[in-house]
All heavy atoms as a GROMACS GRO file, in nm:
protein
  591
    1MET      N    1  17.804 -13.832   2.340
    1MET     CA    2  17.746 -13.942   2.265
    1MET      C    3  17.611 -13.899   2.209
    1MET      O    4  17.532 -13.835   2.277
    1MET     CB    5  17.729 -14.063   2.358
    1MET     CG    6  17.667 -14.182   2.287
    1MET     SD    7  17.643 -14.323   2.396
    1MET     CE    8  17.803 -14.396   2.384
    2SER      N    9  17.582 -13.934   2.087
    2SER     CA   10  17.457 -13.896   2.022
    2SER      C   11  17.343 -13.984   2.071
    2SER      O   12  17.361 -14.100   2.106
    2SER     CB   13  17.470 -13.913   1.871
    2SER     OG   14  17.564 -13.824   1.820
    3ASP      N   15  17.226 -13.926   2.072
    3ASP     CA   16  17.106 -13.998   2.108
    3ASP      C   17  17.071 -14.096   1.996
    3ASP      O   18  17.071 -14.058   1.879
    3ASP     CB   19  16.994 -13.896   2.127
    3ASP     CG   20  16.860 -13.960   2.158
    3ASP    OD1   21  16.858 -14.074   2.207
    3ASP    OD2   22  16.757 -13.894   2.136
    4PRO      N   23  17.037 -14.223   2.029
    4PRO     CA   24  17.003 -14.321   1.925
    4PRO      C   25  16.884 -14.280   1.840
    4PRO      O   26  16.865 -14.331   1.732
    4PRO     CB   27  16.972 -14.448   2.004
    4PRO     CG   28  17.040 -14.432   2.134
    4PRO     CD   29  17.043 -14.284   2.161
    5ALA      N   30  16.802 -14.188   1.888
    5ALA     CA   31  16.684 -14.147   1.812
    5ALA      C   32  16.714 -14.037   1.711
    5ALA      O   33  16.628 -13.999   1.634
    5ALA     CB   34  16.576 -14.100   1.909
    6THR      N   35  16.836 -13.984   1.709
    6THR     CA   36  16.869 -13.878   1.615
    6THR      C   37  16.869 -13.932   1.473
    6THR      O   38  16.896 -14.050   1.452
    6THR     CB   39  17.005 -13.814   1.647
    6THR    OG1   40  17.106 -13.914   1.636
    6THR    CG2   41  17.008 -13.750   1.783
    7PRO      N   42  16.839 -13.847   1.375
    7PRO     CA   43  16.834 -13.893   1.236
    7PRO      C   44  16.962 -13.961   1.188
    7PRO      O   45  16.957 -14.054   1.110
    7PRO     CB   46  16.807 -13.765   1.157
    7PRO     CG   47  16.741 -13.674   1.255
    7PRO     CD   48  16.800 -13.709   1.389
    8SER      N   49  17.078 -13.919   1.238
    8SER     CA   50  17.204 -13.981   1.194
    8SER      C   51  17.214 -14.125   1.238
    8SER      O   52  17.292 -14.202   1.184
    8SER     CB   53  17.323 -13.900   1.245
    8SER     OG   54  17.329 -13.906   1.386
    9ARG      N   55  17.138 -14.164   1.337
    9ARG     CA   56  17.142 -14.301   1.389
    9ARG      C   57  17.018 -14.382   1.350
    9ARG      O   58  16.998 -14.491   1.398
    9ARG     CB   59  17.152 -14.298   1.541
    9ARG     CG   60  17.266 -14.218   1.593
    9ARG     CD   61  17.384 -14.302   1.612
    9ARG     NE   62  17.490 -14.220   1.672
    9ARG     CZ   63  17.609 -14.263   1.690
    9ARG    NH1   64  17.642 -14.382   1.655
    9ARG    NH2   65  17.700 -14.185   1.742
   10SER      N   66  16.935 -14.327   1.267
   10SER     CA   67  16.806 -14.387   1.235
   10SER      C   68  16.818 -14.514   1.152
   10SER      O   69  16.899 -14.523   1.060
   10SER     CB   70  16.721 -14.286   1.160
   10SER     OG   71  16.602 -14.343   1.118
   11ILE      N   72  16.735 -14.608   1.185
   11ILE     CA   73  16.727 -14.732   1.107
   11ILE      C   74  16.683 -14.701   0.964
   11ILE      O   75  16.714 -14.775   0.871
   11ILE     CB   76  16.631 -14.832   1.176
   11ILE    CG1   77  16.696 -14.883   1.304
   11ILE    CG2   78  16.596 -14.948   1.085
   11ILE    CD1   79  16.610 -14.975   1.386
   12ALA      N   80  16.618 -14.589   0.945
   12ALA     CA   81  16.574 -14.548   0.811
   12ALA      C   82  16.692 -14.528   0.716
   12ALA      O   83  16.674 -14.531   0.595
   12ALA     CB   84  16.492 -14.421   0.819
   13LEU      N   85  16.811 -14.511   0.769
   13LEU     CA   86  16.931 -14.497   0.685
   13LEU      C   87  16.970 -14.629   0.618
   13LEU      O   88  17.045 -14.629   0.521
   13LEU     CB   89  17.050 -14.448   0.769
   13LEU     CG   90  17.041 -14.309   0.828
   13LEU    CD1   91  17.158 -14.285   0.922
   13LEU    CD2   92  17.040 -14.206   0.718
   14LEU      N   93  16.921 -14.739   0.673
   14LEU     CA   94  16.961 -14.871   0.624
   14LEU      C   95  16.879 -14.914   0.503
   14LEU      O   96  16.760 -14.882   0.493
   14LEU     CB   97  16.945 -14.974   0.735
   14LEU     CG   98  17.018 -14.947   0.866
   14LEU    CD1   99  16.990 -15.059   0.965
   14LEU    CD2  100  17.166 -14.930   0.844
   15THR      N  101  16.944 -14.991   0.415
   15THR     CA  102  16.872 -15.050   0.302
   15THR      C  103  16.783 -15.162   0.356
   15THR      O  104  16.799 -15.207   0.470
   15THR     CB  105  16.969 -15.109   0.198
   15THR    OG1  106  17.040 -15.218   0.258
   15THR    CG2  107  17.067 -15.003   0.147
   16VAL      N  108  16.693 -15.209   0.273
   16VAL     CA  109  16.606 -15.319   0.312
   16VAL      C  110  16.690 -15.441   0.350
   16VAL      O  111  16.664 -15.505   0.453
   16VAL     CB  112  16.507 -15.354   0.198
   16VAL    CG1  113  16.431 -15.481   0.230
   16VAL    CG2  114  16.413 -15.238   0.172
   17ARG      N  115  16.792 -15.472   0.273
   17ARG     CA  116  16.875 -15.589   0.302
   17ARG      C  117  16.953 -15.571   0.432
   17ARG      O  118  16.964 -15.664   0.511
   17ARG     CB  119  16.971 -15.616   0.185
   17ARG     CG  120  17.052 -15.742   0.202
   17ARG     CD  121  16.964 -15.867   0.214
   17ARG     NE  122  16.947 -15.925   0.085
   17ARG     CZ  123  16.867 -16.027   0.058
   17ARG    NH1  124  16.796 -16.082   0.154
   17ARG    NH2  125  16.856 -16.073  -0.063
   18GLU      N  126  17.003 -15.451   0.455
   18GLU     CA  127  17.074 -15.424   0.581
   18GLU      C  128  16.979 -15.442   0.700
   18GLU      O  129  17.018 -15.498   0.802
   18GLU     CB  130  17.136 -15.285   0.580
   18GLU     CG  131  17.253 -15.272   0.486
   18GLU     CD  132  17.295 -15.130   0.454
   18GLU    OE1  133  17.221 -15.035   0.489
   18GLU    OE2  134  17.400 -15.113   0.391
   19ARG      N  135  16.855 -15.398   0.684
   19ARG     CA  136  16.756 -15.417   0.790
   19ARG      C  137  16.728 -15.564   0.814
   19ARG      O  138  16.712 -15.609   0.927
   19ARG     CB  139  16.625 -15.346   0.755
   19ARG     CG  140  16.633 -15.198   0.763
   19ARG     CD  141  16.499 -15.137   0.730
   19ARG     NE  142  16.518 -14.999   0.690
   19ARG     CZ  143  16.420 -14.917   0.665
   19ARG    NH1  144  16.295 -14.957   0.673
   19ARG    NH2  145  16.446 -14.793   0.629
   20GLU      N  146  16.721 -15.642   0.705
   20GLU     CA  147  16.698 -15.786   0.720
   20GLU      C  148  16.812 -15.852   0.795
   20GLU      O  149  16.790 -15.937   0.882
   20GLU     CB  150  16.682 -15.851   0.582
   20GLU     CG  151  16.554 -15.813   0.511
   20GLU     CD  152  16.550 -15.858   0.366
   20GLU    OE1  153  16.655 -15.883   0.304
   20GLU    OE2  154  16.437 -15.869   0.314
   21VAL      N  155  16.935 -15.812   0.764
   21VAL     CA  156  17.052 -15.868   0.831
   21VAL      C  157  17.051 -15.827   0.978
   21VAL      O  158  17.072 -15.911   1.067
   21VAL     CB  159  17.182 -15.824   0.761
   21VAL    CG1  160  17.305 -15.854   0.846
   21VAL    CG2  161  17.195 -15.892   0.625
   22VAL      N  162  17.026 -15.701   1.006
   22VAL     CA  163  17.022 -15.653   1.145
   22VAL      C  164  16.910 -15.725   1.222
   22VAL      O  165  16.928 -15.762   1.338
   22VAL     CB  166  17.006 -15.500   1.150
   22VAL    CG1  167  16.978 -15.452   1.293
   22VAL    CG2  168  17.131 -15.432   1.096
   23ALA      N  169  16.797 -15.748   1.157
   23ALA     CA  170  16.687 -15.821   1.222
   23ALA      C  171  16.733 -15.962   1.261
   23ALA      O  172  16.700 -16.009   1.370
   23ALA     CB  173  16.567 -15.829   1.128
   24GLY      N  174  16.809 -16.026   1.175
   24GLY     CA  175  16.862 -16.158   1.207
   24GLY      C  176  16.957 -16.154   1.326
   24GLY      O  177  16.954 -16.242   1.412
   25LEU      N  178  17.037 -16.049   1.333
   25LEU     CA  179  17.129 -16.033   1.446
   25LEU      C  180  17.051 -16.011   1.576
   25LEU      O  181  17.085 -16.068   1.679
   25LEU     CB  182  17.224 -15.916   1.421
   25LEU     CG  183  17.320 -15.932   1.303
   25LEU    CD1  184  17.390 -15.800   1.273
   25LEU    CD2  185  17.420 -16.042   1.329
   26VAL      N  186  16.946 -15.931   1.569
   26VAL     CA  187  16.862 -15.906   1.686
   26VAL      C  188  16.800 -16.036   1.735
   26VAL      O  189  16.787 -16.059   1.856
   26VAL     CB  190  16.753 -15.800   1.654
   26VAL    CG1  191  16.646 -15.795   1.762
   26VAL    CG2  192  16.816 -15.664   1.635
   27CYS      N  193  16.766 -16.124   1.643
   27CYS     CA  194  16.706 -16.253   1.678
   27CYS      C  195  16.811 -16.354   1.727
   27CYS      O  196  16.775 -16.464   1.769
   27CYS     CB  197  16.631 -16.311   1.559
   27CYS     SG  198  16.483 -16.217   1.518
   28GLY      N  199  16.937 -16.317   1.720
   28GLY     CA  200  17.043 -16.403   1.772
   28GLY      C  201  17.100 -16.501   1.672
   28GLY      O  202  17.172 -16.594   1.711
   29PHE      N  203  17.071 -16.483   1.544
   29PHE     CA  204  17.122 -16.574   1.442
   29PHE      C  205  17.267 -16.541   1.407
   29PHE      O  206  17.310 -16.427   1.417
   29PHE     CB  207  17.038 -16.567   1.314
   29PHE     CG  208  16.896 -16.613   1.332
   29PHE    CD1  209  16.791 -16.531   1.297
   29PHE    CD2  210  16.867 -16.737   1.385
   29PHE    CE1  211  16.660 -16.572   1.313
   29PHE    CE2  212  16.736 -16.780   1.403
   29PHE     CZ  213  16.633 -16.697   1.366
   30THR      N  214  17.341 -16.642   1.363
   30THR     CA  215  17.477 -16.623   1.316
   30THR      C  216  17.474 -16.570   1.173
   30THR      O  217  17.370 -16.576   1.106
   30THR     CB  218  17.556 -16.755   1.316
   30THR    OG1  219  17.496 -16.845   1.222
   30THR    CG2  220  17.559 -16.820   1.454
   31ASN      N  221  17.587 -16.521   1.125
   31ASN     CA  222  17.596 -16.475   0.987
   31ASN      C  223  17.557 -16.587   0.891
   31ASN      O  224  17.488 -16.564   0.792
   31ASN     CB  225  17.736 -16.425   0.954
   31ASN     CG  226  17.770 -16.296   1.025
   31ASN    OD1  227  17.684 -16.226   1.075
   31ASN    ND2  228  17.898 -16.264   1.029
   32LYS      N  229  17.602 -16.707   0.920
   32LYS     CA  230  17.571 -16.822   0.833
   32LYS      C  231  17.421 -16.849   0.831
   32LYS      O  232  17.362 -16.871   0.725
   32LYS     CB  233  17.648 -16.945   0.882
   32LYS     CG  234  17.633 -17.065   0.792
   32LYS     CD  235  17.721 -17.180   0.839
   32LYS     CE  236  17.705 -17.300   0.752
   32LYS     NZ  237  17.790 -17.412   0.796
   33GLN      N  238  17.357 -16.846   0.947
   33GLN     CA  239  17.213 -16.870   0.955
   33GLN      C  240  17.134 -16.761   0.884
   33GLN      O  241  17.036 -16.790   0.814
   33GLN     CB  242  17.169 -16.879   1.101
   33GLN     CG  243  17.218 -17.003   1.173
   33GLN     CD  244  17.196 -16.996   1.322
   33GLN    OE1  245  17.208 -16.889   1.384
   33GLN    NE2  246  17.165 -17.110   1.382
   34ILE      N  247  17.178 -16.637   0.900
   34ILE     CA  248  17.111 -16.525   0.832
   34ILE      C  249  17.125 -16.542   0.681
   34ILE      O  250  17.029 -16.525   0.606
   34ILE     CB  251  17.170 -16.390   0.878
   34ILE    CG1  252  17.140 -16.366   1.026
   34ILE    CG2  253  17.114 -16.275   0.792
   34ILE    CD1  254  17.218 -16.252   1.088
   35GLY      N  255  17.245 -16.578   0.636
   35GLY     CA  256  17.268 -16.600   0.494
   35GLY      C  257  17.180 -16.708   0.437
   35GLY      O  258  17.123 -16.694   0.329
   36GLN      N  259  17.167 -16.818   0.511
   36GLN     CA  260  17.082 -16.928   0.464
   36GLN      C  261  16.937 -16.883   0.455
   36GLN      O  262  16.868 -16.914   0.358
   36GLN     CB  263  17.094 -17.048   0.559
   36GLN     CG  264  17.228 -17.118   0.547
   36GLN     CD  265  17.249 -17.224   0.654
   36GLN    OE1  266  17.184 -17.224   0.758
   36GLN    NE2  267  17.344 -17.314   0.630
   37LYS      N  268  16.891 -16.808   0.554
   37LYS     CA  269  16.752 -16.760   0.554
   37LYS      C  270  16.725 -16.664   0.438
   37LYS      O  271  16.619 -16.666   0.378
   37LYS     CB  272  16.723 -16.691   0.687
   37LYS     CG  273  16.583 -16.640   0.700
   37LYS     CD  274  16.557 -16.576   0.835
   37LYS     CE  275  16.415 -16.522   0.839
   37LYS     NZ  276  16.386 -16.448   0.960
   38LEU      N  277  16.825 -16.578   0.407
   38LEU     CA  278  16.806 -16.477   0.303
   38LEU      C  279  16.851 -16.524   0.165
   38LEU      O  280  16.832 -16.453   0.066
   38LEU     CB  281  16.882 -16.349   0.341
   38LEU     CG  282  16.837 -16.280   0.470
   38LEU    CD1  283  16.925 -16.159   0.498
   38LEU    CD2  284  16.690 -16.240   0.462
   39GLY      N  285  16.914 -16.641   0.158
   39GLY     CA  286  16.960 -16.692   0.030
   39GLY      C  287  17.084 -16.622  -0.022
   39GLY      O  288  17.101 -16.607  -0.143
   40ILE      N  289  17.169 -16.577   0.070
   40ILE     CA  290  17.295 -16.512   0.034
   40ILE      C  291  17.409 -16.575   0.113
   40ILE      O  292  17.385 -16.648   0.209
   40ILE     CB  293  17.290 -16.359   0.061
   40ILE    CG1  294  17.260 -16.328   0.208
   40ILE    CG2  295  17.186 -16.291  -0.029
   40ILE    CD1  296  17.258 -16.180   0.244
   41SER      N  297  17.532 -16.549   0.073
   41SER     CA  298  17.646 -16.609   0.143
   41SER      C  299  17.669 -16.540   0.277
   41SER      O  300  17.629 -16.424   0.297
   41SER     CB  301  17.772 -16.600   0.057
   41SER     OG  302  17.822 -16.468   0.057
   42HIS      N  303  17.738 -16.611   0.366
   42HIS     CA  304  17.768 -16.550   0.496
   42HIS      C  305  17.861 -16.430   0.479
   42HIS      O  306  17.856 -16.335   0.556
   42HIS     CB  307  17.830 -16.653   0.592
   42HIS     CG  308  17.971 -16.688   0.561
   42HIS    ND1  309  18.006 -16.778   0.462
   42HIS    CD2  310  18.087 -16.643   0.614
   42HIS    CE1  311  18.138 -16.787   0.457
   42HIS    NE2  312  18.189 -16.707   0.548
   43ARG      N  313  17.942 -16.431   0.375
   43ARG     CA  314  18.032 -16.318   0.348
   43ARG      C  315  17.951 -16.194   0.308
   43ARG      O  316  17.982 -16.083   0.350
   43ARG     CB  317  18.132 -16.356   0.238
   43ARG     CG  318  18.228 -16.246   0.202
   43ARG     CD  319  18.320 -16.210   0.318
   43ARG     NE  320  18.404 -16.098   0.279
   43ARG     CZ  321  18.417 -15.987   0.350
   43ARG    NH1  322  18.355 -15.973   0.465
   43ARG    NH2  323  18.494 -15.890   0.307
   44THR      N  324  17.846 -16.213   0.230
   44THR     CA  325  17.760 -16.101   0.193
   44THR      C  326  17.688 -16.048   0.317
   44THR      O  327  17.671 -15.926   0.332
   44THR     CB  328  17.659 -16.145   0.085
   44THR    OG1  329  17.732 -16.195  -0.028
   44THR    CG2  330  17.570 -16.031   0.041
   45VAL      N  331  17.649 -16.137   0.407
   45VAL     CA  332  17.589 -16.095   0.534
   45VAL      C  333  17.689 -16.008   0.609
   45VAL      O  334  17.653 -15.902   0.663
   45VAL     CB  335  17.547 -16.216   0.620
   45VAL    CG1  336  17.505 -16.172   0.760
   45VAL    CG2  337  17.435 -16.294   0.552
   46GLU      N  338  17.815 -16.049   0.614
   46GLU     CA  339  17.919 -15.971   0.682
   46GLU      C  340  17.931 -15.830   0.623
   46GLU      O  341  17.947 -15.733   0.696
   46GLU     CB  342  18.054 -16.042   0.674
   46GLU     CG  343  18.062 -16.169   0.755
   46GLU     CD  344  18.190 -16.247   0.730
   46GLU    OE1  345  18.279 -16.197   0.658
   46GLU    OE2  346  18.200 -16.358   0.783
   47ILE      N  347  17.922 -15.821   0.492
   47ILE     CA  348  17.932 -15.690   0.425
   47ILE      C  349  17.813 -15.601   0.462
   47ILE      O  350  17.831 -15.484   0.496
   47ILE     CB  351  17.944 -15.709   0.272
   47ILE    CG1  352  18.079 -15.773   0.239
   47ILE    CG2  353  17.924 -15.577   0.198
   47ILE    CD1  354  18.090 -15.824   0.097
   48HIS      N  355  17.692 -15.657   0.458
   48HIS     CA  356  17.573 -15.579   0.495
   48HIS      C  357  17.579 -15.538   0.642
   48HIS      O  358  17.542 -15.425   0.677
   48HIS     CB  359  17.446 -15.658   0.467
   48HIS     CG  360  17.414 -15.673   0.322
   48HIS    ND1  361  17.397 -15.566   0.237
   48HIS    CD2  362  17.398 -15.784   0.246
   48HIS    CE1  363  17.370 -15.610   0.115
   48HIS    NE2  364  17.371 -15.742   0.119
   49ARG      N  365  17.626 -15.628   0.725
   49ARG     CA  366  17.640 -15.599   0.868
   49ARG      C  367  17.739 -15.485   0.890
   49ARG      O  368  17.711 -15.390   0.965
   49ARG     CB  369  17.686 -15.726   0.940
   49ARG     CG  370  17.716 -15.709   1.085
   49ARG     CD  371  17.754 -15.844   1.143
   49ARG     NE  372  17.824 -15.830   1.269
   49ARG     CZ  373  17.854 -15.932   1.348
   49ARG    NH1  374  17.821 -16.055   1.313
   49ARG    NH2  375  17.915 -15.912   1.461
   50ALA      N  376  17.852 -15.490   0.823
   50ALA     CA  377  17.954 -15.385   0.836
   50ALA      C  378  17.901 -15.251   0.788
   50ALA      O  379  17.927 -15.147   0.852
   50ALA     CB  380  18.080 -15.424   0.759
   51ARG      N  381  17.828 -15.251   0.679
   51ARG     CA  382  17.772 -15.126   0.627
   51ARG      C  383  17.669 -15.068   0.724
   51ARG      O  384  17.665 -14.947   0.746
   51ARG     CB  385  17.709 -15.148   0.490
   51ARG     CG  386  17.812 -15.169   0.382
   51ARG     CD  387  17.747 -15.190   0.247
   51ARG     NE  388  17.850 -15.212   0.146
   51ARG     CZ  389  17.827 -15.268   0.029
   51ARG    NH1  390  17.705 -15.306  -0.004
   51ARG    NH2  391  17.925 -15.285  -0.057
   52ALA      N  392  17.586 -15.154   0.780
   52ALA     CA  393  17.487 -15.107   0.878
   52ALA      C  394  17.556 -15.048   1.000
   52ALA      O  395  17.516 -14.942   1.050
   52ALA     CB  396  17.395 -15.222   0.918
   53MET      N  397  17.660 -15.115   1.047
   53MET     CA  398  17.734 -15.066   1.163
   53MET      C  399  17.798 -14.930   1.133
   53MET      O  400  17.793 -14.839   1.216
   53MET     CB  401  17.840 -15.168   1.206
   53MET     CG  402  17.779 -15.294   1.265
   53MET     SD  403  17.898 -15.424   1.299
   53MET     CE  404  17.985 -15.352   1.438
   54ARG      N  405  17.853 -14.916   1.014
   54ARG     CA  406  17.916 -14.789   0.976
   54ARG      C  407  17.812 -14.677   0.968
   54ARG      O  408  17.833 -14.567   1.019
   54ARG     CB  409  17.988 -14.805   0.842
   54ARG     CG  410  18.074 -14.685   0.804
   54ARG     CD  411  18.157 -14.706   0.678
   54ARG     NE  412  18.193 -14.844   0.653
   54ARG     CZ  413  18.151 -14.916   0.547
   54ARG    NH1  414  18.076 -14.860   0.455
   54ARG    NH2  415  18.187 -15.041   0.531
   55LYS      N  416  17.698 -14.705   0.905
   55LYS     CA  417  17.593 -14.604   0.889
   55LYS      C  418  17.539 -14.557   1.024
   55LYS      O  419  17.504 -14.441   1.041
   55LYS     CB  420  17.477 -14.658   0.805
   55LYS     CG  421  17.509 -14.669   0.658
   55LYS     CD  422  17.390 -14.725   0.582
   55LYS     CE  423  17.420 -14.739   0.433
   55LYS     NZ  424  17.303 -14.793   0.361
   56LEU      N  425  17.530 -14.650   1.119
   56LEU     CA  426  17.474 -14.616   1.249
   56LEU      C  427  17.581 -14.575   1.351
   56LEU      O  428  17.549 -14.541   1.464
   56LEU     CB  429  17.393 -14.735   1.304
   56LEU     CG  430  17.271 -14.774   1.219
   56LEU    CD1  431  17.202 -14.896   1.277
   56LEU    CD2  432  17.174 -14.658   1.208
   57GLY      N  433  17.707 -14.581   1.310
   57GLY     CA  434  17.816 -14.540   1.400
   57GLY      C  435  17.840 -14.637   1.513
   57GLY      O  436  17.881 -14.597   1.621
   58ALA      N  437  17.814 -14.764   1.488
   58ALA     CA  438  17.831 -14.866   1.591
   58ALA      C  439  17.964 -14.940   1.570
   58ALA      O  440  17.982 -15.009   1.471
   58ALA     CB  441  17.716 -14.966   1.585
   59PRO      N  442  18.058 -14.925   1.664
   59PRO     CA  443  18.189 -14.989   1.648
   59PRO      C  444  18.190 -15.140   1.675
   59PRO      O  445  18.280 -15.211   1.632
   59PRO     CB  446  18.278 -14.916   1.748
   59PRO     CG  447  18.183 -14.869   1.853
   59PRO     CD  448  18.053 -14.842   1.782
   60THR      N  449  18.089 -15.189   1.747
   60THR     CA  450  18.082 -15.331   1.782
   60THR      C  451  17.940 -15.383   1.761
   60THR      O  452  17.844 -15.305   1.752
   60THR     CB  453  18.121 -15.354   1.929
   60THR    OG1  454  18.022 -15.289   2.012
   60THR    CG2  455  18.260 -15.301   1.962
   61LEU      N  456  17.927 -15.515   1.761
   61LEU     CA  457  17.795 -15.576   1.750
   61LEU      C  458  17.709 -15.535   1.869
   61LEU      O  459  17.590 -15.504   1.854
   61LEU     CB  460  17.805 -15.728   1.741
   61LEU     CG  461  17.674 -15.805   1.741
   61LEU    CD1  462  17.584 -15.762   1.625
   61LEU    CD2  463  17.699 -15.954   1.737
   62ALA      N  464  17.767 -15.533   1.988
   62ALA     CA  465  17.692 -15.493   2.107
   62ALA      C  466  17.639 -15.350   2.093
   62ALA      O  467  17.524 -15.322   2.129
   62ALA     CB  468  17.778 -15.506   2.232
   63ALA      N  469  17.720 -15.261   2.039
   63ALA     CA  470  17.678 -15.123   2.019
   63ALA      C  471  17.565 -15.116   1.916
   63ALA      O  472  17.469 -15.040   1.932
   63ALA     CB  473  17.796 -15.036   1.976
   64LEU      N  474  17.576 -15.196   1.809
   64LEU     CA  475  17.472 -15.199   1.708
   64LEU      C  476  17.340 -15.244   1.769
   64LEU      O  477  17.236 -15.182   1.748
   64LEU     CB  478  17.512 -15.294   1.593
   64LEU     CG  479  17.408 -15.314   1.484
   64LEU    CD1  480  17.384 -15.185   1.407
   64LEU    CD2  481  17.451 -15.425   1.390
   65LEU      N  482  17.344 -15.351   1.846
   65LEU     CA  483  17.222 -15.402   1.908
   65LEU      C  484  17.163 -15.301   2.006
   65LEU      O  485  17.042 -15.285   2.013
   65LEU     CB  486  17.249 -15.536   1.976
   65LEU     CG  487  17.285 -15.650   1.881
   65LEU    CD1  488  17.320 -15.777   1.959
   65LEU    CD2  489  17.175 -15.678   1.781
   66THR      N  490  17.249 -15.231   2.079
   66THR     CA  491  17.203 -15.127   2.172
   66THR      C  492  17.129 -15.017   2.097
   66THR      O  493  17.028 -14.965   2.145
   66THR     CB  494  17.321 -15.069   2.250
   66THR    OG1  495  17.384 -15.174   2.325
   66THR    CG2  496  17.278 -14.959   2.345
   67LEU      N  497  17.178 -14.983   1.979
   67LEU     CA  498  17.116 -14.878   1.899
   67LEU      C  499  16.982 -14.921   1.839
   67LEU      O  500  16.888 -14.843   1.833
   67LEU     CB  501  17.209 -14.833   1.787
   67LEU     CG  502  17.332 -14.753   1.827
   67LEU    CD1  503  17.426 -14.736   1.708
   67LEU    CD2  504  17.291 -14.618   1.882
   68VAL      N  505  16.975 -15.045   1.792
   68VAL     CA  506  16.855 -15.086   1.718
   68VAL      C  507  16.746 -15.150   1.803
   68VAL      O  508  16.629 -15.146   1.763
   68VAL     CB  509  16.890 -15.181   1.599
   68VAL    CG1  510  16.983 -15.112   1.503
   68VAL    CG2  511  16.945 -15.313   1.645
   69LEU      N  512  16.780 -15.204   1.918
   69LEU     CA  513  16.677 -15.270   1.999
   69LEU      C  514  16.559 -15.179   2.035
   69LEU      O  515  16.444 -15.222   2.028
   69LEU     CB  516  16.738 -15.334   2.123
   69LEU     CG  517  16.804 -15.469   2.099
   69LEU    CD1  518  16.875 -15.517   2.224
   69LEU    CD2  519  16.704 -15.572   2.051
   70PRO      N  520  16.582 -15.052   2.070
   70PRO     CA  521  16.467 -14.966   2.098
   70PRO      C  522  16.377 -14.941   1.977
   70PRO      O  523  16.264 -14.895   1.991
   70PRO     CB  524  16.531 -14.835   2.146
   70PRO     CG  525  16.668 -14.870   2.188
   70PRO     CD  526  16.708 -14.985   2.100
   71HIS      N  527  16.428 -14.969   1.859
   71HIS     CA  528  16.354 -14.943   1.734
   71HIS      C  529  16.325 -15.073   1.659
   71HIS      O  530  16.304 -15.072   1.538
   71HIS     CB  531  16.434 -14.849   1.644
   71HIS     CG  532  16.479 -14.725   1.715
   71HIS    ND1  533  16.395 -14.619   1.741
   71HIS    CD2  534  16.598 -14.692   1.770
   71HIS    CE1  535  16.460 -14.526   1.807
   71HIS    NE2  536  16.584 -14.566   1.826
   72ARG      N  537  16.323 -15.184   1.729
   72ARG     CA  538  16.310 -15.315   1.662
   72ARG      C  539  16.180 -15.332   1.585
   72ARG      O  540  16.171 -15.413   1.495
   72ARG     CB  541  16.334 -15.429   1.759
   72ARG     CG  542  16.239 -15.440   1.873
   72ARG     CD  543  16.283 -15.554   1.967
   72ARG     NE  544  16.215 -15.546   2.094
   72ARG     CZ  545  16.261 -15.483   2.201
   72ARG    NH1  546  16.377 -15.422   2.195
   72ARG    NH2  547  16.193 -15.479   2.312
   73GLU      N  548  16.077 -15.253   1.620
   73GLU     CA  549  15.951 -15.263   1.546
   73GLU      C  550  15.968 -15.217   1.401
   73GLU      O  551  15.885 -15.248   1.316
   73GLU     CB  552  15.839 -15.182   1.613
   73GLU     CG  553  15.858 -15.031   1.610
   73GLU     CD  554  15.952 -14.975   1.716
   73GLU    OE1  555  15.996 -15.050   1.806
   73GLU    OE2  556  15.984 -14.856   1.709
   74GLU      N  557  16.077 -15.146   1.371
   74GLU     CA  558  16.106 -15.102   1.234
   74GLU      C  559  16.179 -15.209   1.153
   74GLU      O  560  16.203 -15.190   1.033
   74GLU     CB  561  16.190 -14.974   1.238
   74GLU     CG  562  16.122 -14.856   1.304
   74GLU     CD  563  16.213 -14.736   1.316
   74GLU    OE1  564  16.280 -14.703   1.216
   74GLU    OE2  565  16.217 -14.676   1.424
   75LEU      N  566  16.215 -15.319   1.218
   75LEU     CA  567  16.290 -15.426   1.151
   75LEU      C  568  16.193 -15.535   1.104
   75LEU      O  569  16.099 -15.570   1.177
   75LEU     CB  570  16.393 -15.486   1.246
   75LEU     CG  571  16.504 -15.391   1.290
   75LEU    CD1  572  16.586 -15.457   1.400
   75LEU    CD2  573  16.591 -15.350   1.174
   76PRO      N  574  16.219 -15.592   0.987
   76PRO     CA  575  16.130 -15.697   0.936
   76PRO      C  576  16.144 -15.827   1.016
   76PRO      O  577  16.254 -15.871   1.045
   76PRO     CB  578  16.177 -15.716   0.792
   76PRO     CG  579  16.319 -15.669   0.791
   76PRO     CD  580  16.327 -15.561   0.895
   77GLY      N  581  16.033 -15.884   1.054
   77GLY     CA  582  16.033 -16.016   1.117
   77GLY      C  583  16.077 -16.020   1.261
   77GLY      O  584  16.102 -16.127   1.315
   78VAL      N  585  16.089 -15.905   1.325
   78VAL     CA  586  16.132 -15.905   1.466
   78VAL      C  587  16.013 -15.879   1.554
   78VAL      O  588  15.924 -15.808   1.528
   78VAL     CB  589  16.241 -15.799   1.492
   78VAL    CG1  590  16.275 -15.791   1.639
   78VAL    CG2  591  16.364 -15.832   1.412
   0.00000   0.00000   0.00000
């Protein structure tokens, strides 16, 4: 298993919008709540979430949160 701090797993790989979506997930918001906060549809949130998970190699939401929580200071609004 790769170390979460390796460049391939870095939050820096994410777009600003993907970081905003991940920040909402870290805060415990639903896709719908994140969409309302960002002014986008919940389906668009799902797309950004899926892209972030793919970029970071996270197969599940729990895995994504495990990867990003140690680096949450890099996320907007967290």
